[in-house]
Backbone as a ProteinNet text record, in pm:
[ID]
protein_1_A
[PRIMARY]
MVRVKICCIASVAEARLAIDHGASALGLVGRMPSGPGVIDDARIAEIAAATPPPIATFLLTSETEPDAIIGHVRRCGANTVQLVDAVHPDAYGDLRRALPHVKIVQAIHVTGPESLAAARDCGARVDALLLDSGQPGAAVRELGGTGRVHDWALSARIVAGAPCPVFLAGGLRPANVAEAVRAVRPFGVDLCTGVRRDGRLDSGLLAEFFRALAGA
[TERTIARY]
-153.9	-20.2	-23.8	71.9	79.1	129.8	54.7	97.5	209.5	290.4	401.5	393.7	396	404.7	542.5	618	747.7	727	757.7	729.9	856.7	837.7	947	1013.9	938.8	993.4	1031.7	1155.2	1208.3	1226.1	1210.5	1234.9	1166.9	1157.6	1104.2	1193.3	1323.8	1415.9	1389.6	1367.1	1334.4	1201.6	1105.1	975.3	992.6	1070.4	1092.6	1165	1261.5	1334.9	1240.8	1155	1060.5	964.3	913.4	819.5	888.9	1011.1	1084.6	1103.5	1114.2	1133.9	1001.7	889	760.4	665.1	696.7	605.3	474.7	364.7	234.6	182.6	255.4	217.2	342	334.9	444.7	392.5	472.4	436.9	513.7	439.8	496.8	464.1	567.2	548.8	545	429.4	417.1	470.1	449	499.6	455	551.8	527.7	597	548.2	617.9	751.5	771.9	898.3	902.1	1018	1030	1095.8	1133.2	1208.2	1117.8	1181.9	1115.1	1033.5	1031.3	947.1	1001.4	910.1	943.6	834.9	864.8	764.9	655.9	547.1	430.9	461.7	549.2	583.3	652.4	741	808.7	708.5	618	515.6	433.2	391.8	312	389.5	519	602.5	607.8	628.6	638.5	502.9	396.4	262.9	228.7	262.8	231.4	312	430.2	517.3	491.8	404.9	381.1	269.2	295.6	194.9	90	-31.7	-129	-84	-119.5	-210.7	-140.1	-21.2	51.6	-21.4	-41.4	-106.2	-3.4	-41.5	42.9	-25.7	35.6	-19.2	40.8	-41.6	2.1	-14.8	96.7	89.5	72.3	-43.2	-70.8	-94.3	-39.3	-63.5	-177	-237.6	-353.3	-469	-550.9	-664.6	-798.4	-799.3	-924.3	-957.7	-1083.3	-1117.6	-1070.9	-1092.1	-1053.2	-902.1	-824.9	-679.8	-635.6	-699.7	-667.4	-702.2	-819.4	-864.6	-767.9	-729.3	-634.7	-500.8	-454	-325.8	-332	-438.9	-452.6	-459.8	-534.9	-549.3	-417.6	-336.4	-206.8	-112.3	-125	-25.7	-67.1	-196	-240.9	-226.3	-209.6	-201	-337.7	-339	-467.9	-516.2	-436.3	-471	-421.4	-501.7	-457	-445.8	-330	-305.8	-309.5	-409.5	-426.4	-344.4	-236	-144.3	-183.5	-283.9	-332.1	-482.3	-537.2	-681.2	-758.3	-874.6	-963	-1101.5	-1184.5	-1322.6	-1396.8	-1484.5	-1556.9	-1629.4	-1676.6	-1747.3	-1653.7	-1522.7	-1427.8	-1428	-1450.2	-1446.5	-1553.1	-1672	-1777.4	-1742.5	-1683.4	-1641.3	-1538.8	-1445.1	-1343.5	-1404.7	-1496.7	-1562.9	-1634.1	-1703.5	-1779.3	-1686.5	-1577.7	-1488.2	-1390.4	-1354	-1250.3	-1302.7	-1404.9	-1470.5	-1382.4	-1275.6	-1190.1	-1062.4	-1050.6	-931.1	-961.2	-877.1	-892.3	-844.5	-908.6	-876.4	-819.9	-701.6	-636.3	-611.2	-658	-636.8	-527.4	-426.6	-322.5	-372.1	-347	-374.8	-240.5	-204.1	-77.6	-103.7	-44.3	-73.7	9.2	-52.2	15.8	-34.7	-147.2	-205.5	-344.7	-418.4	-551.7	-648.7	-625.2	-713.5	-708.7	-603.8	-592.9	-700	-745.6	-852.1	-979	-1013.4	-1133.6	-1117.8	-999	-976.4	-994.4	-940.8	-955.3	-1100.9	-1170.6	-1311.4	-1396.3	-1365.5	-1446.9	-1439.3	-1324.1	-1310.7	-1300.1	-1288.7	-1265.1	-1370.5	-1496.3	-1604.5	-1612.8	-1540.6	-1549.3	-1437.9	-1338	-1220.1	-1200.2	-1109	-1079.1	-977.4	-896	-797.2	-748.5	-695.8	-626.7	-478.2	-394.7	-250.9	-203.5	-148.9	-108.3	38.2	65	200.6	243	363.3	424.5	455.7	376.3	399.7	355.3	386.3	344.6	282.7	153.8	92	90.7	98.2	93.7	229.1	336.1	470.1	488.1	585	610.5	640.5	725.3	742.3	667	554.7	462.3	525.3	511.2	559.2	438.4	433.7	318.9	359.6	475.1	522.3	671.5	726.5	868.2	960.3	911.3	993.9	1094.5	1068.9	1154.8	1136.4	1031.2	1006.8	897.7	912.9	810.6	713.3	583.7	485.6	436.5	331.8	279.8	200.2	259.3	191.6	67.9	62.8	-56.5	-177.8	-159.4	-267.7	-302.5	-200.1	-225.2	-305.3	-271.7	-343.5	-490.8	-519.3	-658.9	-732.1	-663.4	-725.7	-755.1	-658.6	-678.5	-796.8	-805.3	-910.8	-1050.4	-1061.6	-1192.8	-1220.9	-1126	-1141.4	-1236.8	-1320.7	-1409.9	-1346.3	-1216	-1146.6	-1004.7	-933.2	-793.7	-707	-603.5	-514.3	-369.4	-295	-151	-79.9	32.6	115.5	242.8	272.5	395.5	464	580.9	650.6	766.6	886.3	1007	1023.7	953.6	967.4	1096.7	1158.7	1284.8	1299.6	1400.2	1413.9	1418.3	1478.9	1498	1370.6	1269.1	1150	1018.5	1019.8	892.1	817.8	888.2	818.7	748.3	817.1	756.6	635.9	648.8	539.1	415.2	436	322.8	255.4	334	274.5	196.1	245.6	181.5	55.3	55.9	-51.5	-147.8	-101.5	-183	-241.8	-158.1	-210.6	-238.2	-317	-338.5	-209.6	-139	-15.3	81.5	205.7	307.9	363.9	415	460.1	590.8	692.3	819.9	893	980.7	1061.7	1209	1245.1	1387.2	1444.2	1359.7	1408.7	1469.9	1450.7	1511.2	1595.7	1648.8	1733.8	1871.1	1969.3	2107.5	2157.9	2198.7	2240.9	2132.1	2007.4	1894.7	1843.8	1912.1	1873.7	1813.5	1713.4	1653.6	1759.7	1770.3	1880.7	1829.2	1881	1836.1	1860.3	1974.9	2006.2	1911.1	1879.6	1787	1644.9	1607.4	1476.3	1465.5	1567.2	1566.6	1560.8	1636.1	1637.1	1499.4	1437.3	1305.4	1201.2	1199.6	1099.4	1123.2	1247.8	1276.2	1223.2	1246.5	1198.8	1046.6	983.1	836.7	780.4	844.6	797.8	802.9	891.9	903.8	814.7	734.2	651	541.8
12800.5	12849.2	13001	13068.4	13213.6	13255.5	13342.2	13392	13494.2	13507.1	13601.9	13695.1	13824.4	13927.4	13991.7	13985	14052	14184.2	14293	14425.8	14488.5	14604.5	14682.1	14606.6	14521.6	14450.1	14551.3	14539.9	14642.2	14596	14464.7	14413.7	14278.8	14233.6	14100.1	13995.1	14016.7	13921.2	13910.6	14023.8	14018.4	13948.7	13973.6	13906.6	13755.3	13708.5	13564	13506.3	13580.6	13534.7	13519.3	13618.1	13611.8	13494.6	13474.8	13365.4	13230.8	13218.1	13092.2	13051.9	13150.6	13120.9	13097	13126	13094.7	13210.3	13328.7	13442.2	13415.3	13451.4	13440.6	13575.6	13682.5	13816.6	13903.3	13999.1	14092.7	14233.9	14319.1	14459	14546.6	14628.9	14716.2	14859.9	14936.5	15064.8	15179.2	15246.4	15366.4	15488.7	15603.2	15729.8	15747.7	15779.6	15797.5	15924.5	15981.7	16099.1	16064.7	15937	15893.5	15741.8	15685.6	15540.7	15476.1	15347.8	15275.7	15212	15164.6	15075.2	15138.2	15270.5	15335.5	15308	15265	15248	15314.8	15342.1	15412.8	15317.2	15375.3	15296.2	15198.9	15237.7	15148.3	15022.6	15037	14921.2	14834.7	14897.9	14821.7	14739.2	14801.2	14730.1	14612.9	14632.3	14524.8	14405.9	14434.3	14326.8	14257.5	14335.7	14277.5	14185.8	14227.4	14146.7	14017.6	14018.4	13900.8	13805	13844	13762.4	13662.4	13533.8	13432.7	13420.2	13379.1	13345.1	13218.1	13199	13279.5	13383.5	13426.3	13525.5	13659.6	13720.9	13851.5	13962	14060.3	14177.6	14297	14349.3	14461.2	14591.3	14679.5	14815	14900.5	14950.8	15041.4	15182.8	15241.8	15375.6	15470.7	15591	15695.3	15787.2	15758.7	15836.7	15813.5	15915.1	15903.1	15933.8	15997.6	16025.6	15909.2	15865.5	15746.5	15751.1	15863	15869	15851.6	15908.7	15896	15752.9	15688.6	15549	15458.8	15478.5	15396.4	15411.6	15534.6	15556.9	15490.5	15496.3	15434.9	15283.9	15221.8	15076.6	15038.5	15110.7	15077.2	15093.9	15192.2	15209	15093.8	15039.9	14943.6	14798.4	14769.6	14633.7	14536.8	14586.1	14497.1	14438.2	14321.6	14259.3	14293.9	14371.1	14413.3	14556.6	14638.5	14773.7	14787.4	14833.5	14858.4	15008.3	15052.6	15194.2	15223.5	15297.8	15318.6	15439	15512.5	15629.2	15613.7	15691.5	15686	15744.8	15687.5	15737.6	15759.4	15835.9	15856	15723.3	15692.2	15563.7	15537.3	15641.9	15622.5	15575.4	15594.9	15559.6	15410.3	15327.8	15183.1	15138.5	15194.2	15160.7	15205	15323.1	15371.2	15276.5	15229.7	15137.9	15004.4	14953.5	14826.4	14833.9	14944	14957.7	14971	15045.1	15070	14955.7	14884.8	14780.4	14652.1	14590.4	14477.8	14356.1	14342.4	14223.9	14251	14371.3	14409.2	14402.7	14332.8	14325.3	14456.2	14492.9	14617	14583.8	14635.9	14618.1	14756.5	14777.6	14905.9	14893	14978.6	14983.4	15062.3	15008.6	15076.9	15095.1	15219.1	15246	15241.7	15143.5	15115.3	15210.1	15323	15427.8	15438	15373.2	15380.2	15320.8	15334.1	15275	15321.1	15440.8	15489.1	15399.5	15321.5	15230.9	15122.2	15086.3	14986.9	15037	15162.4	15220.3	15232.6	15271.1	15284	15150.4	15044.4	14911.2	14866.6	14892.8	14854.3	14927.6	15054.4	15134.9	15088.3	15037	15000.8	14850.9	14770.5	14627.4	14556	14597.7	14531	14576.8	14680.4	14736.5	14688.1	14621.4	14584.5	14433	14386.8	14243.4	14201.4	14294.4	14264.8	14396	14386.4	14496.3	14463.1	14566.6	14548.7	14643.6	14588.2	14666.6	14704	14834.8	14882.4	14981.6	15036.5	15119.1	15260	15311.2	15446	15552.2	15676.7	15793.7	15893.1	15874.3	15964	16109.9	16136.5	16274.5	16341.7	16273.8	16333.2	16446.1	16532.9	16645	16594.3	16491.4	16416.7	16286.9	16272.8	16163.8	16027.7	15936.3	15798.9	15708.7	15641.7	15557.5	15412.5	15374.7	15237	15233	15110.9	15092.1	15149.9	15162.8	15226.3	15130.2	14999.5	14903.1	14899.2	14965.6	14970.5	14871.4	14815.6	14730.2	14818.2	14787.7	14859.6	14768.5	14811.1	14738.5	14616.2	14498.1	14377.2	14343.9	14390.5	14366.5	14435.7	14556.4	14625.1	14551	14505.9	14432.1	14305.1	14234.9	14112.4	14142.7	14254.6	14292.9	14322.4	14384.9	14412.1	14281.2	14190.2	14061	13986.4	13987.6	13913.2	13964.4	14093.9	14150.2	14180.5	14154.5	14193.9	14100.7	14155.6	14073.1	14026.8	14050.4	14015.9	13971	13911.2	13873.5	13995.2	13971.9	14080.3	14039.6	14126	14110.7	14193.4	14142.4	14216	14260.7	14390.4	14447.5	14528.3	14581.3	14669.2	14603.7	14616.9	14572.1	14422.1	14345.2	14199.1	14155.7	14051.2	13999	13855	13782.6	13643.1	13625.8	13719.9	13703.9	13720.5	13787.3	13813.7	13765.7	13707.9	13674.6	13565.3	13466.7	13361	13418.6	13504.7	13569.2	13652.9	13725.4	13809.5	13727.5	13617.2	13532.9	13472.2	13427.2	13370.4	13475.9	13600.5	13706.8	13760.1	13770.6	13841.1	13746.5	13632.1	13535.2	13596.9	13657.8	13721.3	13618.2	13659.6	13580.5	13574.2	13686.9	13694.3	13793.3	13789.1	13884.4	13954.2	14074.1	14159.4	14224.4	14218.9	14280.1	14328.6	14425.1	14482.8	14480.4	14564	14579.2	14456.7	14374.8	14261.3	14149.3	14150	14047.7	14112	14229.5	14300	14326	14320.3	14352.1	14456.7	14571.8	14683.9	14721.5	14712.6	14753.3	14650.3	14538.2	14436.4	14314.7	14257.4	14135.9	14027.5	13961.6	13870.6	13728	13636.4	13497.9	13432.6	13459.2	13400.4	13446.7	13576.6	13629	13577.5	13563.3	13505.8	13363.7	13283.5	13144.7	13140.3	13227.9	13232.5	13273.7	13368.5	13415.5	13304	13235	13129.8	13012.7	12983.6	12881.3	12923.5	13048.6	13098.2	13096.4	13134.1	13136	12994	12897.2	12760.3	12707.8	12762.6	12718.1	12793.4	12884.7	12966.8	12882.1
4578.7	4543.9	4531.2	4592.9	4585.8	4448.5	4382	4250.8	4267.6	4163.7	4167.8	4048.6	4077.8	3973.9	3985	3877	3871	3799.3	3867.8	3813.9	3755.6	3692.7	3632.7	3517.9	3449	3333.9	3225.9	3176.2	3086.2	2942.1	2916.1	2781.4	2765.3	2640.7	2614	2680.9	2682	2744.4	2894.4	2961.5	3103.8	3127.4	3039.1	3052.1	3045.1	2950.3	2935.6	3056.4	3109.2	3226.2	3346.2	3367.5	3479.4	3463.9	3342.9	3317.7	3336.3	3286.6	3299.3	3445.2	3534.6	3676.6	3750.2	3685.2	3748.2	3766.9	3715.3	3730	3655.5	3717.2	3651.5	3605.2	3637.8	3593.8	3581.2	3489.6	3464.7	3484.6	3548.1	3565.2	3468.4	3394	3291.5	3332.3	3365.8	3432.9	3332.3	3327.7	3246	3319.3	3261.4	3317.7	3462.8	3549.5	3692.5	3741.5	3853.2	3908.4	3971.7	4008.3	4067.2	4062.6	4095.5	4107.5	3986.9	4002	3898.6	3794.6	3687.3	3593.4	3484.1	3474.2	3373.2	3233.5	3144.2	3002	2919.9	2793.4	2713.3	2664.5	2615.9	2577.9	2464.6	2373.2	2262.8	2314.4	2412.4	2470.7	2548	2620.3	2691.5	2593.7	2483	2382.7	2323.3	2300.6	2245.9	2341.9	2470.8	2569.2	2586.8	2594.1	2610.2	2493.6	2373.4	2255	2251	2310.4	2307.8	2423.5	2516.4	2636	2608.8	2627.4	2594.9	2704.9	2668.2	2770.7	2840.9	2967.4	3049.7	3136.2	3098.7	3178.9	3172.7	3288.1	3293.6	3271.6	3191.2	3170.6	3235.3	3340.9	3418	3365.5	3313.6	3281.9	3406.9	3461.3	3574.7	3520.6	3547.3	3497.9	3613.6	3601.6	3701.1	3659.3	3544.6	3501.5	3598.5	3618	3708.9	3643.7	3526.9	3456.8	3363.7	3359.4	3280.1	3135.9	3066.9	2924.9	2908.8	3000.2	2991.8	3021.9	3119.4	3150.7	3032.4	2975.9	2862.5	2744.9	2715.2	2606.4	2632	2756.5	2791	2770.9	2818.7	2802.9	2655.9	2578.7	2436.4	2362	2396.8	2330.9	2363.1	2484.3	2532.6	2514.1	2506.9	2479.6	2594.8	2716.8	2832.8	2863.9	2929.3	2962.5	3103	3176.8	3311.8	3331.1	3398.7	3429.4	3580.4	3626.1	3767.8	3791.1	3864.2	3895.4	4020.1	4005	4116.5	4201	4155.9	4228.5	4249.8	4341.3	4367.6	4249.9	4221.5	4116.8	4175.8	4106.6	4150.1	4141	4234.5	4230.1	4098.4	4032.2	3905	3793.9	3811.9	3706	3677.3	3778.3	3757.1	3657.5	3668.4	3573.3	3432.7	3419.7	3287.3	3225.9	3307.2	3256.4	3217.1	3295.7	3262.8	3128.6	3106.7	2980.6	2860.4	2876.1	2762.8	2739.2	2847.1	2839.3	2904.3	2846.4	2915.3	2936.5	2859.1	2871.3	2951.4	3005.7	3081.1	3230.6	3306.2	3450.5	3514.9	3625.6	3696.4	3834.1	3861.1	3990.6	4050	4172.2	4238.9	4344.1	4333.9	4436.1	4556.8	4674.2	4800.1	4870.2	4896.3	4964.6	5115.2	5180	5321	5407.2	5439.1	5514.8	5657.8	5689.4	5823.1	5822	5932.4	5941.9	5833.5	5779.5	5672.7	5549.2	5536.2	5422.2	5426.3	5545.6	5557.8	5491.5	5515.5	5455	5304.6	5259	5114.2	5044.6	5105	5046.2	5046.5	5155.5	5166.2	5062.6	5038.9	4948.5	4803.8	4760.6	4618.8	4594.4	4698.9	4681.4	4600.5	4612.7	4539.5	4394.2	4357.9	4222.9	4130.1	4186.9	4108	4110.3	4025.4	4019.4	4123.7	4168.8	4273.1	4333.1	4454.9	4519.6	4524.9	4529.8	4544.9	4653.2	4760	4876.2	4863.6	4857.7	4831.4	4938.5	4922.9	5027	4979.1	4886.1	4836.5	4935.1	4898.7	4975.5	4877.2	4844.1	4745.4	4787.2	4918.5	4965.7	4976.9	4938.8	4948.5	4847.9	4874.5	4783.5	4643.2	4633.4	4508.5	4529.2	4461.3	4491	4461.8	4557.8	4543.1	4523.5	4407.6	4374.4	4353.6	4409.8	4399.4	4376.7	4382.5	4355.9	4461.1	4585.3	4688.3	4750.7	4743	4809.9	4959.9	5011.4	5155.2	5195.4	5312.9	5372.8	5451	5442	5523.4	5636.2	5704.8	5821.5	5774.9	5786.7	5740.3	5823.7	5947.3	6027.7	5964.6	5915.4	5844.8	5716	5643.5	5519.6	5547.4	5655.2	5689.7	5716.8	5781.8	5807.1	5676.5	5582.6	5452.5	5380.4	5378.5	5311.8	5373.4	5507	5575.3	5539.1	5512.2	5484.2	5338.9	5251.7	5110.8	5036.1	4947.9	4866.4	4735.5	4721	4596.8	4632.2	4536.5	4563.3	4595.2	4674.5	4716.4	4693.1	4624.5	4607	4713.4	4761	4856.1	4786.2	4795.9	4740.7	4850.3	4818.2	4910.8	4981.5	4925.7	4993.1	5003.9	4921.9	4927.8	4859.6	4915.5	4863.8	4913.4	4865.9	4909.7	5060.7	5131.7	5275.4	5356.5	5302	5384.7	5324.3	5204.1	5140.5	5216.3	5271	5345.6	5467.8	5540.2	5657.2	5616.3	5504.8	5457.4	5422.5	5354.1	5314	5436.2	5533.7	5654.9	5733.2	5732.4	5810	5743.4	5610.2	5538.9	5468.8	5423.2	5348	5220.6	5137.2	5015.7	4906.6	4809	4688	4606.9	4603.5	4525.7	4586.2	4540.1	4582.1	4458.3	4481.1	4371.4	4412.8	4325.8	4362.1	4238	4262.5	4155.1	4196.3	4291.7	4325.4	4395.1	4459	4536.1	4454.6	4323.2	4237.4	4127.6	4159.8	4063.7	4124.2	4036.8	4075.2	3976.9	4030.9	3946.3	3846.5	3892.5	3810.5	3712.3	3700.3	3602.1	3670.5	3607.9	3659.9	3666.5	3783	3808.8	3824.8	3743.3	3745.8	3881.8	3942.6	4071.5	4180.6	4183.4	4283.2	4259	4132.5	4102.4	4155.6	4129.1	4177.4	4329.3	4394.7	4540.7	4593.9	4526.5	4569.1	4558.8	4447.1	4430	4524.8	4557.4	4658.7	4794.8	4830.8	4959.5	4964.9	4855.9	4852.7	4866.9	4804.8	4813.8	4955.6	5035.6	5173.6	5271.1	5220.7	5310.8	5374.9
[MASK]
++++++++++++++++++++++++++++++++++++++++++++++++++++++++++++++++++++++++++++++++++++++++++++++++++++++++++++++++++++++++++++++++++++++++++++++++++++++++++++++++++++++++++++++++++++++++++++++++++++++++++++++++++++++++

């Protein structure tokens, strides 16, 4: 069964709505240079504390230095940290030692063939990869939440060679999730804007999304 992570969760009520529809993970967005869903650390901690096991709570952090990442995770209390930007290879070991019970997920922004090498370089060091459609090199850096689809053929190649589970993100919605799953064969899918209406998590779109996913 393909796991579903609903990102940009903004409140305990949204968290409950996502879980009720079948989400196995929630994305809680910390400070970012751009993109939707950002909430402060106190709100993230509140939602993480209210989320029952075995639901995973992903803290999306744009921090890249180990001490800053560790501090962010400890303030927020999430059980998973999603690194939305590239970090030095040594950082993974620092995080493991400081946060032994926290899962590490590295986002790979699928911008071209170079993404294959990026995924290969860190795949053995993390618990999962997440393939997204950001543009880290843009003048205003995009590290997720773009609502854009990237090249699924590249994503499929990453999934085929990855030594860890892989989540697929980037422009997923009820109309295309079945096609995406058939093309990429990910462990899980991740979406934010595709199940929101006027910025709010929408029960009808969630139901439509999970129906479409079941038919993949």
